[in-house]
Each structure stands twice: as structure tokens, then as C-alpha cells.
C-alpha positions as CSV (number, residue, x, y, z in Angstrom):
1,M,155.1,-11.0,7.0
2,I,156.2,-9.7,3.6
3,L,153.5,-8.5,1.4
4,K,154.7,-10.6,-1.5
5,K,153.9,-13.7,0.5
6,S,150.5,-12.5,1.8
7,T,146.9,-12.9,0.8
8,V,144.8,-9.7,0.8
9,L,141.0,-9.7,0.8
10,I,139.1,-6.6,-0.5
11,V,135.5,-6.2,0.6
12,D,133.6,-3.3,-1.0
13,D,130.3,-3.0,-2.9
14,D,131.8,-0.6,-5.5
15,P,133.2,-2.7,-8.4
16,D,135.5,0.2,-9.4
17,V,137.1,0.1,-6.0
18,L,137.6,-3.6,-6.2
19,T,139.1,-3.4,-9.7
20,A,141.5,-0.5,-8.8
21,V,142.8,-2.1,-5.7
22,K,143.2,-5.5,-7.2
23,L,145.2,-4.0,-10.1
24,L,147.4,-2.0,-7.6
25,L,148.2,-5.0,-5.5
26,K,148.4,-7.6,-8.2
27,T,152.2,-7.4,-8.5
28,E,152.7,-6.6,-4.7
29,A,150.8,-9.5,-3.0
30,A,150.9,-13.3,-3.4
31,E,147.0,-13.3,-3.9
32,V,144.4,-10.7,-4.0
33,I,140.7,-11.7,-3.4
34,T,137.8,-9.4,-4.1
35,E,134.2,-9.6,-2.8
36,K,131.2,-7.3,-3.2
37,N,128.9,-8.9,-0.6
38,P,130.2,-8.8,3.0
39,E,127.7,-11.7,3.9
40,N,130.2,-14.0,2.2
41,L,133.0,-13.0,4.5
42,N,132.9,-15.9,6.8
43,W,133.0,-18.4,4.0
44,L,135.9,-16.6,2.4
45,L,137.9,-16.4,5.6
46,Q,137.4,-20.1,6.3
47,R,138.4,-21.1,2.8
48,N,141.4,-18.9,2.5
49,Q,144.4,-18.1,4.7
50,V,143.8,-14.3,4.6
51,D,146.5,-12.1,6.1
52,L,144.8,-8.7,5.7
53,V,141.3,-7.4,4.9
54,L,140.5,-4.0,3.3
55,L,136.9,-3.4,4.5
56,D,134.5,-0.7,3.3
57,M,132.7,1.3,6.1
58,N,129.2,1.2,4.3
59,F,127.4,-1.4,2.3
60,N,123.9,-1.6,0.7
61,S,123.2,-5.0,2.3
62,A,120.7,-6.7,4.5
63,I,122.5,-5.4,7.5
64,N,121.4,-1.8,7.2
65,T,122.4,0.0,10.4
66,G,124.4,2.9,9.0
67,N,127.4,1.4,10.6
68,E,127.8,-1.7,8.4
69,G,131.6,-1.5,8.4
70,I,131.6,-1.6,12.3
71,Y,129.3,-4.6,12.2
72,W,131.5,-6.6,9.8
73,L,134.6,-5.5,11.6
74,R,133.3,-7.1,14.8
75,K,132.4,-10.2,12.9
76,I,135.8,-10.5,11.4
77,K,137.5,-10.0,14.8
78,E,135.2,-12.8,16.1
79,W,135.9,-15.2,13.3
80,K,139.6,-14.4,12.7
81,P,141.0,-12.3,15.6
82,N,144.6,-12.2,14.2
83,V,143.8,-10.8,10.8
84,C,144.9,-7.3,10.0
85,I,142.0,-5.0,9.0
86,I,142.1,-1.7,7.2
87,M,138.9,0.3,7.0
88,I,138.0,2.2,3.8
89,T,136.0,5.4,4.3
90,A,135.0,8.6,2.8
91,Y,136.3,11.9,4.3
92,G,132.9,12.6,5.8
93,D,132.9,9.4,7.8
94,I,136.2,10.0,9.5
95,D,134.7,10.0,13.0
96,L,133.1,6.6,12.3
97,A,136.5,5.4,11.0
98,V,138.2,6.5,14.2
99,R,135.6,4.7,16.1
100,S,136.6,1.5,14.2
101,L,140.1,1.8,15.8
102,K,138.5,1.4,19.1
103,E,136.6,-1.6,17.9
104,G,139.8,-3.4,16.8
105,A,140.6,-2.1,13.3
106,N,144.4,-1.7,12.7
107,D,144.1,1.3,10.5
108,F,141.9,3.2,8.0
109,I,142.3,4.9,4.7
110,V,140.3,7.8,3.2
111,K,139.0,7.8,-0.4
112,P,140.5,8.9,-2.6
113,W,143.9,7.5,-1.5
114,H,147.4,7.7,-2.7
115,N,148.6,4.3,-4.1
116,E,152.0,4.6,-2.5
117,K,150.5,5.4,0.9
118,L,148.1,2.5,0.7
119,I,150.9,0.0,-0.1
120,G,153.1,1.5,2.6
121,T,150.3,1.1,5.2
122,I,149.7,-2.5,4.3
123,K,153.4,-3.4,4.4
124,E,153.8,-1.6,7.8
125,L,150.9,-3.6,9.3
126,L,152.1,-6.9,8.0
127,D,155.6,-6.2,9.2
128,K,154.3,-5.3,12.6
129,K,152.2,-8.5,12.7
130,E,155.3,-10.5,12.0
131,G,157.2,-8.7,14.7
132,V,159.5,-6.5,12.6
133,K,160.8,-3.7,14.8
134,T,159.8,-0.2,13.9
135,T,162.5,2.5,14.1
136,K,160.1,5.2,15.3
137,S,161.0,6.1,19.0
138,S,159.1,9.4,19.4
139,V,156.2,11.5,18.5
140,K,157.2,15.1,18.0
141,G,155.2,18.3,17.6
142,S,156.7,21.7,16.9
143,G,159.1,23.2,19.5
144,Q,160.1,20.9,22.4
145,T,157.1,18.8,22.5
146,S,158.1,15.1,22.3
147,L,157.2,11.7,23.7
148,L,159.9,9.1,23.7
149,G,159.7,5.4,23.7
150,D,161.0,2.2,22.0
151,S,158.7,-0.2,23.9
152,D,155.9,-2.0,22.2
153,V,153.3,-0.2,24.2
154,M,154.6,3.2,23.2
155,Q,154.9,2.1,19.5
156,D,151.2,1.3,19.6
157,I,150.4,4.8,21.0
158,F,152.5,6.5,18.4
159,F,150.7,4.6,15.7
160,K,147.4,5.6,17.1
161,V,148.4,9.2,17.5
162,N,149.5,9.5,13.9
163,K,146.1,8.3,12.8
164,I,143.9,10.4,15.1
165,A,145.8,13.6,15.4
166,P,144.7,15.0,11.9
167,T,141.1,14.3,12.7
168,D,138.8,16.4,14.9
169,A,137.8,13.4,17.1
170,N,137.5,14.1,20.8
171,I,140.2,12.3,22.8
172,L,140.3,11.1,26.4
173,I,143.8,10.5,27.8
174,L,144.0,8.1,30.8
175,G,147.0,7.5,33.0
176,E,148.5,7.8,36.4
177,N,150.0,11.2,37.5
178,G,153.3,11.9,35.9
179,T,152.9,9.7,32.8
180,G,152.9,12.6,30.3
181,K,149.2,13.2,29.6
182,D,149.6,16.9,29.1
183,L,152.6,16.3,26.8
184,M,150.5,13.9,24.8
185,A,147.7,16.4,24.5
186,K,150.1,19.0,23.2
187,A,151.7,16.6,20.8
188,I,148.3,15.7,19.4
189,H,147.5,19.4,18.9
190,E,150.8,20.1,17.1
191,R,150.2,17.3,14.7
192,S,146.7,18.2,14.0
193,L,145.2,20.5,11.3
194,R,144.6,23.1,14.0
195,A,148.3,23.3,14.9
196,D,148.5,27.0,14.0
197,K,145.5,27.8,16.2
198,P,145.5,28.2,20.0
199,F,146.2,25.3,22.5
200,I,144.4,26.2,25.8
201,K,144.9,24.1,28.9
202,V,142.5,24.3,31.9
203,D,143.0,22.3,35.1
204,V,139.2,21.9,35.7
205,G,139.7,19.7,38.8
206,A,140.8,22.8,40.8
207,L,137.9,25.0,39.9
208,T,134.9,25.8,42.1
209,D,131.4,25.9,40.5
210,T,131.5,29.7,40.0
211,L,135.1,29.7,38.7
212,F,134.3,26.7,36.5
213,E,131.6,28.6,34.6
214,S,133.6,31.9,34.5
215,E,136.9,30.2,33.4
216,L,135.4,28.0,30.7
217,F,132.4,30.1,29.4
218,G,133.4,33.7,30.4
219,H,131.4,36.3,32.1
220,K,130.0,39.9,31.7
221,K,131.0,42.7,34.0
222,G,128.9,42.5,37.2
223,A,127.9,38.9,36.7
224,Y,129.2,38.2,40.2
225,T,131.0,40.2,43.0
226,D,134.5,40.0,41.5
227,A,133.5,40.3,37.9
228,R,134.9,43.8,37.3
229,E,135.1,43.6,33.4
230,D,133.9,41.4,30.5
231,R,136.0,38.3,30.0
232,T,136.0,35.6,27.4
233,G,136.1,32.0,28.6
234,R,138.6,29.3,27.6
235,F,136.2,27.9,25.0
236,E,136.2,31.2,23.1
237,D,140.0,31.5,23.6
238,A,140.5,28.2,22.0
239,E,138.4,29.1,18.9
240,G,139.7,27.2,15.9
241,G,142.2,25.3,18.0
242,T,142.3,22.8,20.8
243,L,140.9,22.9,24.3
244,F,142.6,20.6,26.8
245,L,140.6,19.9,30.0
246,D,143.0,18.3,32.6
247,E,141.7,16.4,35.6
248,I,138.3,16.0,34.0
249,G,137.5,13.1,36.4
250,N,137.5,15.6,39.4
251,I,134.6,17.8,38.3
252,S,131.2,17.7,40.1
253,L,128.0,16.3,38.5
254,Q,126.7,19.9,38.3
255,Q,129.8,20.9,36.3
256,Q,129.5,17.9,34.1
257,A,125.9,18.8,33.2
258,K,126.9,22.3,32.1
259,L,129.9,21.0,30.2
260,L,127.8,18.4,28.4
261,T,125.3,21.2,27.3
262,V,128.0,23.2,25.7
263,L,129.5,20.2,23.9
264,Q,126.1,19.2,22.6
265,N,125.1,22.6,21.3
266,R,128.6,23.8,20.3
267,Q,127.7,27.1,22.0
268,V,128.8,28.9,25.1
269,T,126.8,31.5,27.1
270,R,128.8,33.9,29.2
271,L,127.7,34.3,32.9
272,G,125.5,37.4,33.1
273,T,124.1,37.2,29.6
274,N,121.7,35.2,27.6
275,K,123.6,35.5,24.3
276,A,124.9,32.2,23.0
277,V,128.3,32.2,21.1
278,D,129.1,29.4,18.5
279,I,132.4,27.6,19.2
280,D,134.7,25.6,16.9
281,I,137.2,23.6,19.0
282,R,138.9,20.2,19.2
283,L,138.4,18.8,22.7
284,I,141.0,16.7,24.6
285,C,140.5,15.7,28.1
286,A,142.7,13.8,30.7
287,T,142.2,12.0,34.0
288,N,144.2,9.9,36.3
289,L,141.1,7.8,37.1
290,P,140.7,4.5,35.4
291,L,137.8,4.3,32.9
292,S,136.0,1.7,35.0
293,E,135.9,4.1,37.9
294,L,134.9,7.0,35.7
295,A,132.0,5.0,34.4
296,N,130.4,4.9,37.9
297,E,127.3,7.1,37.3
298,N,127.3,8.3,40.9
299,R,130.6,10.0,40.0
300,F,130.5,10.7,36.3
301,R,127.8,11.0,33.7
302,K,128.0,8.2,31.0
303,D,126.6,10.5,28.4
304,L,129.5,12.9,29.0
305,I,132.0,10.1,28.8
306,Y,130.7,9.2,25.3
307,R,130.9,12.8,24.3
308,I,134.5,13.3,25.3
309,N,135.7,9.9,24.5
310,T,135.6,9.3,20.7
311,V,139.1,7.8,21.1
312,E,141.0,7.0,24.3
313,I,144.7,6.8,24.9
314,N,146.1,5.0,27.8
315,M,149.4,6.3,28.9
316,P,151.3,3.4,30.6
317,P,153.2,3.9,33.9
318,L,156.9,3.9,33.5
319,R,157.2,0.6,35.5
320,K,155.4,-1.0,32.6
321,R,157.9,0.4,29.9
322,N,161.2,-0.6,31.4
323,D,162.8,-0.6,27.9
324,D,162.3,3.2,27.7
325,I,163.8,4.2,31.1
326,I,167.4,4.8,29.9
327,L,166.3,6.4,26.7
328,I,164.2,8.9,28.6
329,A,166.9,9.4,31.3
330,R,169.5,10.2,28.7
331,H,167.1,12.6,27.0
332,F,166.7,14.5,30.4
333,A,170.4,14.3,31.1
334,K,171.2,16.0,27.7
335,M,168.4,18.6,28.2
336,Y,169.6,19.7,31.7
337,A,173.2,19.5,30.9
338,G,172.5,22.2,28.3
339,K,170.3,24.1,30.6
340,Y,172.7,24.4,33.4
341,L,175.8,24.7,31.2
342,K,177.3,21.3,32.2
343,P,179.4,19.0,30.1
344,S,177.6,16.1,28.4
345,V,176.3,13.6,31.0
346,D,176.0,9.9,30.9
347,F,175.4,7.0,33.3
348,D,177.7,4.3,34.5
349,T,176.6,0.7,35.1
350,S,175.6,1.2,38.7
351,A,173.4,4.1,37.7
352,I,171.8,2.2,34.8
353,N,171.1,-0.7,37.1
354,K,169.6,1.6,39.7
355,L,167.4,3.4,37.2
356,K,166.1,0.2,35.7
357,S,165.4,-1.5,39.0
358,Y,163.3,1.3,40.5
359,S,159.5,1.2,40.4
360,Y,158.8,5.0,39.7
361,P,155.6,5.6,41.6
362,G,155.9,9.2,40.3
363,N,156.4,8.0,36.8
364,V,158.2,10.0,34.1
365,R,157.9,13.2,36.1
366,E,159.8,11.6,38.9
367,L,162.5,10.4,36.7
368,Q,162.7,13.8,35.2
369,Y,163.3,15.6,38.5
370,T,165.7,12.9,39.7
371,I,167.9,13.5,36.6
372,E,167.6,17.2,36.9
373,R,168.9,17.1,40.5
374,A,171.6,14.7,39.7
375,V,172.9,16.9,36.8
376,I,172.9,20.0,39.0
377,M,174.7,18.3,41.9
378,A,177.1,16.0,40.0
379,D,180.9,16.6,40.1
380,S,181.6,14.4,37.2
381,S,180.2,14.0,33.7
382,T,179.4,10.3,34.5
383,L,176.6,9.8,36.9
384,N,176.8,6.8,39.3
385,A,174.1,5.2,41.6
386,D,174.9,7.6,44.5
387,D,174.1,10.6,42.3
388,L,170.5,9.4,41.8
389,I,168.2,10.3,44.7
390,F,164.5,9.5,44.2
391,S,161.8,11.7,45.8
392,I,161.0,11.1,49.5
393,L,157.4,11.8,48.6
394,E,157.2,8.8,46.4
395,T,159.7,6.4,48.2
396,Q,158.2,4.6,51.1
397,P,160.8,3.0,53.5
398,D,160.6,-0.8,53.9
399,V,161.5,-0.5,57.6
400,V,161.0,2.2,60.2
401,E,163.4,2.0,63.1
402,D,161.7,1.6,66.4
403,D,163.7,4.5,67.8
404,D,162.5,6.7,65.0
405,N,158.9,5.6,65.0
406,I,157.7,8.5,62.7
407,P,154.6,8.0,60.6
408,L,155.1,8.3,56.9
409,S,152.5,11.1,56.8
410,T,154.7,13.1,59.2
411,L,157.8,12.6,56.9
412,E,155.8,13.8,54.0
413,K,154.5,16.8,55.7
414,N,157.9,17.8,57.0
415,A,159.4,17.3,53.5
416,I,156.8,19.7,52.0
417,L,157.4,22.3,54.7
418,R,161.1,22.3,54.1
419,V,160.8,22.7,50.3
420,I,158.2,25.4,50.6
421,E,160.4,27.2,53.1
422,K,163.4,26.8,50.8
423,H,161.5,28.5,48.0
424,N,160.1,31.3,50.2
425,G,156.4,30.1,49.7
426,N,156.7,29.8,46.0
427,I,154.2,26.9,45.3
428,T,155.2,26.5,41.6
429,R,158.9,26.1,42.4
430,A,158.2,23.9,45.5
431,A,155.9,21.6,43.4
432,K,158.5,21.3,40.7
433,E,161.2,20.2,43.2
434,L,158.9,17.8,44.9
435,G,157.9,16.3,41.5
436,L,154.2,17.2,41.9
437,T,151.7,19.3,40.0
438,R,150.6,22.4,41.7
439,T,147.1,20.9,42.2
440,A,148.6,17.8,43.8
441,L,150.7,19.9,46.1
442,Y,147.7,22.1,47.1
443,R,145.7,18.9,47.9
444,R,148.6,17.8,50.3
445,L,148.6,21.3,51.9
446,S,144.9,20.9,52.6
447,K,145.4,17.4,53.8
448,Y,148.0,18.4,56.3
449,D,146.4,21.7,57.2
450,I,149.5,23.6,56.1
């Protein structure tokens, strides 16, 4: 919807704000309505065909909760669920504004704002509401960190990332294995105000209780048998920057309690000492567990979920973003053609059809390694369907011949053994070829007693 044809409602108890925004939008919008009292919102929304609401976060009204903006946001979503809403906030209330995104707000602006940016934000939201296609197909940080996608679901994620990355809000990234959660964490860091500070990643799901404390909080020499020297923990290593805790859903309740204490106090105490050290970090966590399963208090503390989940990002499986498959495949083909000194590589119709019809249980990671293998083995600069071989670890055969009545678990075990032997026991290289994380491969080694 073009702004020139739209009605904008501004709700703020500051008359100077109402006047300033009305003057700014007077020549941009079809109609601009101003209102000081949010209790008149329902009447205004019923009487007028409002396309977008600019809503202040705080009012001196009868609804005195300290979160007045959130209250009225919920009311607007209840009365007019299709209306675009932009929250107006002061810099000190950014965490509350980020929370408003989870409650259904489309965006927020910080006082004092730049007029051009405000108008641009309004136009972008109204265009998106009308279905005008955005041209943004990636979120990029510095270096090689990028996330690709033209699909609607990825466009929504890119929009959210652009809003939350510059804040210090704690972020929980959800998604199946291979969807790019670690890449998303890195991209958020590189778009944040902490980009020039450390980005520290810890796979907490693979740590024992003792290693958990030592790895995250550090230790003094002699704190336990193998503590031969003083060591800082990852919290201290990430000082001023971002700490990324991967596989957070796999830590024990005891580990959760210790992590919660550190996050609440913003201090760590190394093993073997009573001296607390202040920390200043931005926390990003990731898990492949759905939030509903994570919320089971027998498995995960709800108070910790609230602490790590100011904003959540759901990374969609590749099967739910079919429009992005060829875009991503061409990205990997170009990357690996350069890496292995091959000519430019593309796909013929049979390859494209095969790529688009596959379900990708291993998600983007499986697609990546499929393309890498194809580029290495290809004799031509044009890949066909026969060049694309998906991982045996992810592909389950529809029919097992009676003469070859071999359980799938045996096939998987044998495949793992072959690849590990091929790489002379190098787990990192074996995991890469199999399209798994090192932790996932270790779990399979334990499962099959290898």
C-alpha cells in the first residue's frame, strides 16, 4: 500500500511528538490522525480505516503497569490484527521495544529519530503489507558470514535481524540441525555494536559438569586434578563481545542453575577461588529442540528460558523454503569451484529438478556437502542429476531388498566406519564429509559403540 493512500494514526501523550510527526507526514500520507489518550484507541480504530499506528511505549494513563505500550499493542492486535504497528521508544527502553516485536509489533523507532528513516520505515512496512517484493536476499556480516534467502520466511528473519542485532538483547536461535544457527549467531554479532570485540562459541551440550564450569567460568591452578595453570573462562574471553552457547537444550539442570546465577549477577567466579569477576557480554544461545519441549520444567528451567530468550529466531528447515534451494546451491557451487580451482559451475534442468524435489533432512548443511562433492567429482562445468549424491546418513531407502535384509542402523554404522577409516581417524574431517557436526558424530560413535 502506497503511503500517499494510507491513513496513519499517531498515539503519544507528548503533544510535541504529535505535532512533529503530523507535520512530517502531512504531505506524505493521505490522512494523519493524532491522539494523546490511548484509551480512545478502540473508538478511533473502529471509526477510521487506519493502515498504520505509531504507538508510544509509555503513557501517564489509568493503565499504569510500566509497560503501557505493550498493553495497548496487545489491544490493537486484538481489535485490528492486520494493522501495522511501529513502537516509539526512548533509547533506555530498547529491551522493552525488542520485547514488543515478540508481541506482534512490526518495528520500533528510537527517539530522537531521523525523519528520512522514519518515513522509509513506514513505506517499507506498508509495501510489505501490500505484498511488494523486497530485493534483499541475504544478511551479511564482515568476512564470509552470510545467510541467503528470497523466500518470505527468510525475508521476515532478515528484517528481525536488522532490528535486534544493534541491541544487546539476548537471543535464542531455534531450528533443526543444519539450518544455519551458528551462521545466524555470527551474522548477528557482526551487525552489532560489539562487532569489533570477540565472538566466542562454546558447544555446551558436549561438556561434563566439571568441564562446563571450567570452560565457561575458568579455574585457578590446582582447582581440580588436571588444572595445571590458571585459565580464564569463555565468559571472560568474550568480554565486551558476544558469547554463543550452542546446543543449550542439552545441558543438565545443575548446569542450568549455575548458568542462571552468572547471567543474573553478571559475574563469574573461577573454580578454586571466591573472587567474582564482572562480565559484559551479549548472549546468544541455540538449540535444535522446539520451544515447547524446552519449556518442560523437568528438562529445562523456565526462569533460564526467560533470561536467554529476550528475542527468539526460528531458523526454518530447507524443505520449508523451497524457493531458496537453487539460490543457495549456486552460492555453494561458486564457492567450491573457486576453492578447488574448477571452472564456473552451474546446473542443468535435471539437476535443478532433483535439487528442488529432495526433502533435505540434513538441511542446508546437507545441501552444502552435496554440492561440494559434486563440484569435486564433476567432469563438466554443468552438473546433472547423476552428479548430485545425497548423504546415506540422511537418505532412508524406501524398499529394502529381501536378499539384502540389512537394518538401516547397520548401513549407517558401516558408512561411519568407512569414512573414519578413509580419514585415518580424523573426526573433524569425517564429520564434514558425513554432513554432521563433530558432536553429532560423537553421539553416533557412542550409539554404535565404535
